[in-house]
N, C-alpha and C positions, 0 to 999 in steps of 0.2 A: 504493499500499500504505498503511495507516496506521500511526500508530506502535505499536499494540499487536502488531499481526503482524511488525514488524520485532524486536520485543523477543522474540518467541514464536521466530522464527527463529533469532534469536540464542542464544536457551536450547538448541533443538535442536542447533545446530551445536556449542556448548559440550559438551552432553551426550554425543555421538559422539566429539569428541577424546577427552574425558576415558575413556570406554570404550575405546577404541583403544590409549591408552597405560596404561591398567590390563592390557588384555590380553598387551600385551607387556612388561608387567612394569617398567613406566619409572617408573610413580608409587611412592613409598614406602611404605612400611608404615603411617605414620602419617598420610597424607594418604587420606580416604576420600570419594568420589564419588557422590551420589544424585540423577540429573538435573543442576539447574543448581545444585545446592546443593555446597560442598566443604566439609569440616571436618577441621581440621588438631589433631591429637590429641599431647598429652603427658602425661609424670607429674610434671612440676616443679610447684611450687607446693603438694603439698600439704601442706607443714609451715606454710606460711601459714595455709592455712585451719584446722589445727590451732590456731594461736596463736587466730587472729580468734573461733574457737570455745571458746575457755576460758571465758570466763563462761556456763556451760551454763545458769544458774539464770535469766539474763536473756534468752537467746535462747528458751529453752522457754516463758516467760512471753509473749514478743514474737510467737511463733507461735502460741501460743494464743490470743491476740486475731484474730490473722490468720485463725486456724482458723473461729473464729465467724462473721468478717466472710464469708469465701468461702461459709460454709455458706447464711447468707441470701441471697447473691447467688446460689449456684447455684439454690435454690428460685424465687428472684425471675426468674432467666434463664430456667428451665425454663416458670414460668407462662406468662412475656412472649412468647418465642417459639412455643410452642403456640398460644397466643391469637393470635398474629399469623398464623400458619399457619391457623388455622380462619376468621379474617377474610377473607384473601385466598381461598381456596377458596369461603366464599359469596359474598363480593363483589369479585371480582377488580378490582384499582385498574388504572388507565391506567399503562403504564410509564413512569418518570421518569428522569432522568439518574443518580440515584442508584443505580439497576437495572443500568446498563450494567455488562459484566464487567470492563472494565478499572479500575472504580471500586472492585474489592474488592482491588485490588494495591496494597501499601504502596511504591508506584514513582513518586518526583517526576516530573513531565511525562508519565507513562501516565495515572496517576490525574487526572481532570479535577478535583478538589479539592485536591490535593496539587502547587503549581505547582514548577516547576524553581528559582524564583528564591529557594526557600527548601529547597533540596535540602541544602544543610550543616548546617543545622538540622534536618530531620527527620531525616539520618542519624545526627546527634549524640545525637537523643533516643532513637531505637531503640536505638542501641548501649549509651545508658545503661540503657535498661529491659531490653534483654536481659543484660546483664552484671549488673546486681543482682537480675535475675530470679534467674538460673542461678547467681550468687554465693550466692543465699538458699537453695537446695538444697544446695550445696555445703557450707556453714556447719552447717545443720541435720543433713546427713548425719555429718557429725563429732561433732555433739552428741549425736546418738542411736546413735553407736556403726557407723555405716554406713560401709563401705569406700569411697573414692571410686577409682575406675579410671583414670581420665584425666578431663582439661579440656581444653579449647583455643577455637579460634574458630571461626565460621562464615561460609562467604564465599557470595554469590552471585554466581557465575561467579568474577571478580576482585574484588567489591567486598565489605570487611568490613561484617556486617548482625548479628553479634552473638556471642554466647559460649555454652559449654555445660559443663555438670558431668556426669558419667556416674557415678553409684553403682553399687556391685556388686549383682547381682542375688542375689546368695548371701548376702551381708549384709541385703539388706532383706527377704529371706524368713524371718531369723532376728530383725529387730527385732519389737516389738510394735507392734500396730497405731495407737495413738496415737503413737508415734515418727514412724512412716512419715507419717500423717496430718499431723502438723508439719512434716515436712519438703515433702510437696508444696503444703503452704500456704504454704510461707516466701518463694517467688517472689512470687506477687500479693501478699503482704504488703509486700514490699518495694517491688513497682511503685507500690501503693496511697500508701506514705510518701514515694516521691519525687513522687508527683503533688502530694502536701498540701504539701510544704517548695517545692516550684515556683510552685503557685500562690499561695501564702504570698507568697514574695516579689515575683511577677507583681502582685496587686492591691495590694502593699503599696507599698514605696520606688520600685518601677519604675514603674508606672501613675502615682504620686503626681509622677513627674518629668516627664511628657510633658504638654501640652496643646495645644489646636486651636490653629493659626497663624491668624492674621486674614485675611480674605476669604472667598468662597464658593468651595469646593473643587470642581474642573471633574473628573469621569471621565470626560468626553468630548465631542465636539461633534457635534450630526446632521448626516450627510453632507449636503452642499451648501447647509447653513444658513450666515447671514451670519457667525457666529462661527468656522464651519469655513472660510470663504473667508479671513478673516481671519488664521488660524492659532492660533486657539486650541484648544486640545488637552487631554487628559487628561492630568493632574499641574500646570496651571496652576491658580492660584490668582487670582479678579478681586475686587481689593482696592478698585477705584472704579469710578465710571461719572461721567463728566465732573467729575471732582473730589470727588465725592460718596462718602463711606466706604460700603464694603457689607460686612456679615457674614453673611448669611443670604439664602436665595433670596428671601423675601420683601421684604427690604430692595433687593436685586436689581432685582426686578420693577417695585418701588416707584420706583426711581430711572429705570429704563426709563419708565415710564409718564411722569414729572414731565417728560421732555423731548421738544419736537415734532421735533428734528434728525434728519435722515435718516442723518447720520453722526456717530456718538457716539466719545468717547474713552473708553477702555477702559484702566485700569491691572492688570498682572500682576504678582502676586508684590511687590508695591510698590516694584518696581523699573524694569521697563520700561512702555511704553505703545504700544497698536496702536489703529487706527482701525476701525470695524465701520460698513459703510454697511447700515443696516437694509432689510430686506424683508419682508414677511408670506408666512411659508410654513406650509405643514402637514407636520410633520416626523415625524410618528406618527398611528396611528389606532387604533380598537378594531374588531374584528370586528362588524358589523351596525350600523354607525353612519348616522344617517339622510340622510347625504351618500352614501354608498355607495363612500367613497373607502379605498383602501389602501394605506400606505407599508409596504414592506418594510424591515426594517432593513440600514441602507448604503447603500439606494439614494437617488438624490436626490429632494428633497422637489418637493411640487406647491404651484407659484406661487400666491398669490392676490392678484389684481391690483384687484378691487373689490369693494364691498359693497352690496347695493342701491342700485345706480349711481354709487357714488362711489369715487373712486381712492382705493387705501391702500396704505400702506408699513409701518404699525406697530400694534400691537397697541391702542394708542389710537387711532389712525385708526378701525379695527374697530369698538369701542365706541362712537364718535361716531357711525359710520355707522349702527351698529344702534339706538341710540337706546333709543326703549319699544315698539319693535317685537318681536313674539314670534318673527318668523322674519328669517331674512335670506339674500337671494339672492347666491351667492357666484360671481363670474367668475373662473376657476382655471386652469390650465395642461392641465386634466384636463377642462374643459367646465364648463358654468353649472350648478350645483347650487342647491337651497332648503331650509334647514334650519330648524328649531325650536331657537331659540338656549337653552341651559341648561348646567347642570351633568349630565354624563351618570353615571347611575348603573349600574353592570355588574351589581351582586349585591343584592338585597334579603333580607336574612336573614327566616326565618321567626319568628313570635312578637316580632320585633322593632317599636320605633314606627312606621317607615314602613308596614312590612308590616301592622300591626294597622288601619291607617287607610285601604290600598287594596287589602289582600287579595291583592296580587300578589307573586311573587318575579322578575316577567321585569323586564329594562333597561328604564328609562323615563329621561326627562329633568326636572330640577328647575329650573324657571324663577324661581319667585319664592320668597322665605322669609320669612315674618313680616313681609310687606308690602314686601320690597326685593327689587328686580329683581336677578336672579342670572344670570349670562352665562357664569361659568366656575366651575371646580372651586375656584378659589382664594377667589372669592367666599363660594362655599357655605360653605368651610371657615371664613372669617372670620366670615359669620354665626353659623356653630353656637358658635364660639368667647365670643359674646356672650350665650349661652343659658345657662339653667339646668336641671338635672334636674326632671322633672315639670312642667316649663313646656308649656303649648299653644299650639301655634302655627300658622297658616294657611301651607300648602304648596301651591302651584300645581306639578303635575306634567302631563307631557306624555306620553300614551300612547296605542297603537289609535288613531293617526291625530286626536286632540283633547287639548284641555286640560280640566283640571278640578281644584277646589283641594278639599282635604281638611284636616281639623283632626288634627294630630298631637300626641299627648303624648310628649314626649322622655324618655328613659330616660337613665342616667349613664355618662357617657364616664370607663372606669376609668384611663385614662391622663392626662388633666387636670383631671376633675370638672366638666367643662363639658356641655351637653345634647349628646343621643345619639340619631342617628337609625336605627342599624343597618344600615349601607348600605356598600357598597363604591364609592367614586367614583376614575371615570377623570379622571387631570389634562387639564387644557385645556376646550375649548367642545364639546359635543354629539358626545363621542367622538371629537376632533380634536385633537392638541397643534399650536395655532397659536401661532407665535412668531416675532417680529421679530429673535430673538438667536441661540438655538439650542443654549446649554449642556446638559449634563447634570450635575447635582450628584451629588457623590461625599460619601455620608453619614458625615464624619470624624469628626462630633460624636457621633453616634448610636453608633459601635464605640465610642469612647474611655470612653461611659457604660456600654455594656454590659461593659467589661471594669473597670466599677467607679470610673472616672475621671472628671474634672468636664470633660464633652463641652458643658455646656451645653445639654442637648439633652432634651427631653420625649419625648411620642409614645410610640414604642417603647421607646425606654430605661425611661422611666418605668415602663411597663407590665412590665418585667423586673427593675426594680430590688427590691433587699430583703437575703436573707441572704447569707451566704459560698455556700450550696449552690445559690442561684438564679445567681450570679455563675458558678459553676463549670459548671452546667449551659447555659449561655447560652455560656459559653468553647467548650464541646465542640461548638456549632451553629454558632459563626461559619465555618467553613472549609465550612459546607452553607449559608452564610445564604440564595444564591439559592433553594433549595428550600424551605427550613422557614421562613425569615423575610421572604423577600420582598424581600431588599436584596443587592446583590454579594457574593459569597464574601469574607472577609475570610484572606487566608493570612497575615498578619502586617504588621510594618513593614517593607514593600520597596519598593523601586523607587520610581515615580513617587510613592507615597503617603507617602513620609517628608517631602514638600514641604508636605502638609498638616497638618504636628505639628512643635512647636517644644520645646526640652529645658528645661529649668530644675528647681526643688525640690532635695531633698536629694542627687539623682544628678547635678545638671547639670554638675558638672566631667569626667564621662564624655563629653561633647558627643555627638556621633552614635553612639557606644559605645551608648547606651541602647537604642537601636531594634534593636541585634543582641543586647544581653543580654535585651529584652524577647521576641525572638523565640524564642530559645533556651529561656527558661523555657515560652513558651507551646508551641510542641511538643513539650518532654521533658514537662510535664503530661499534653498531651494525648494522646501515643503511650503513655504509660505507664500510663494511666487504661485505654485502650484495650486495652493487653498483658493488664491486671490482669483487667478484665472478660471479655473472650474467653476466658482461660484458666481462668475459674469458671463455663465451659459445661458441664454433667454428661455430657460425652461422653468417649471413649477415644480418642488417647492425652494429651488435655488433661489438666492439674491438678484439673480439677473431676471429671473422669472417674474419676482414682486415688481421689481424696478419697471420692467415690460409691462405690467398690469397698471401701474399708477399712470405710466407714459400714455399708455392708450386710453385710460380713461380722460387723462388731461385734453387729447386730441378731439375723440369722441365726443367729449362733451360740447365742443365748438360745433360740431356738426348736426346738421339739422335731419337727426333721424329719429323715429319713434321709439326706439326700444335699445337706447345705450347700451344697457348691460349687456344682453345678446351679443351685440356688436364686439364689445369688450371681450365677452368671453369667447366669442369666434375667433379672434386674433391671438390670443394668448393660448388657446388650445392647440390652435393651427401649428404657432410656431414651437409649441413644447413638443407636439408630436414629431414636427420634422427634426428638431433637434434629437429626441429620441430615437428617431428611425437612423439618422447619420452615425448617430454614437454606436448603436448596434451594428451597421453597416462597417464601421470603422474596427470595431472588436472581432466582428464574427465573421464579415465579409471575405477575408482574404483564406480563411479556414473553409466556408462554404462553399466560395464561388471561385477561391483560385485554383 
């Protein structure tokens, strides 16, 4: 039974037990249960709300700003959700991890993108979000003369997940539309304010106090690879090879290529040393590679013992055995294979430089670039780094069983300003991840740069660098990075990830506490923004649906209609059902229609 089913079973058992206790009169009146949710009501604290609501002019101005923002977001949300629903109906996409039902639950450990390691930070952010949201409703209720019947906390079974304020329905009916609209908008206004403050602190002094630790961060080692056999694993940092310091993957590869030793000394974390006995293995593969080899994640790699009849144990041995030959005969533990040697291109984008020269979007292999022999993805990337936009270069490609040379006029790479082919390159050689070491890099510098810090990283981080709004946008994507950005998900500075960073700068005196502070700010901002945006959806009973109703009443009251209540109800119901249908399509459409 998976985790989601266990959670659902627990919810059902709790709901049945609560129903039994309520039927027997055991639960007190101030405790109310609806399914797995329990609310504890109290009338205490209303005097505090009155004191906070005293500067009424300020709170009205504050909520007027929030109301304007909410109306803009409501319109944008409606248009976006309807557009996405239409796109899914016309061209259903394949289901992804995002579409799985458990990933719509904000429960760490159940949601694939919300790990248990940051559960305290997520729950804190959720509590802050719900308290300021409901507190905003309570304060503006008193500002507008609306009575508050009760307030209290919300429990998910026994876990506190929020707070609530219960305005009097009779007082709401007596309040004017403007007052009610401001009251409904107060919650999302506070959520957005908390988001702004949390992100300002995160992108300012907190991230400014974090830097990337020396060495190459290791997210893991390929199963059965030399690094795996030597005990190198996720959380380690490779700081030196045979005494040569390394800080990037390129430096690590260069240090490994520079030595012929079968066993190399590897320094980890600047403290301990291990010996790695190298052997050439195929640790990964792309579907459709010319060797017709498949290496599944987590399975033992395929050993390569000889190339073109020459025994090999390192990547340098491989390149020496290949020489100027366009083909390589591999003796492997899976049998003999003959492959064209080069950088494997998985995607050729339409109307981009290489497509314009070859006229195809099908996978191919680049074996020569600008007169330079290419045997791997690294060599092709290095060759591109030495080019300029609009430069025309000869490119030799292998496709349809033969080699041909085409003239390619390069475009501009927006990430680094160099020449651009308009392709996606698979790491390794000819669609195979050939390695004599076997570590996988964790993009520590990329994450820090995406958060506005100095990660010393170009590429993806440079592409998203820019305004504070871009930083906020990227931060929202980081927990979903594997789906959206093509890099591992970033839940925060947790667990083994902390080893990839060091603390200094303005908050250096806090030591490791900086990482906790960063996580709290990150998830508080992330959850508050999500709460604010979700509640702006114009569908009842969300705040957006209530604002839609008061806005519709204001407009319809000025129209010459006999039954304004029916017109308002038709408008709100139609918009609400449209939103519900759009959300259902976004969640279940890819699975049902794709």
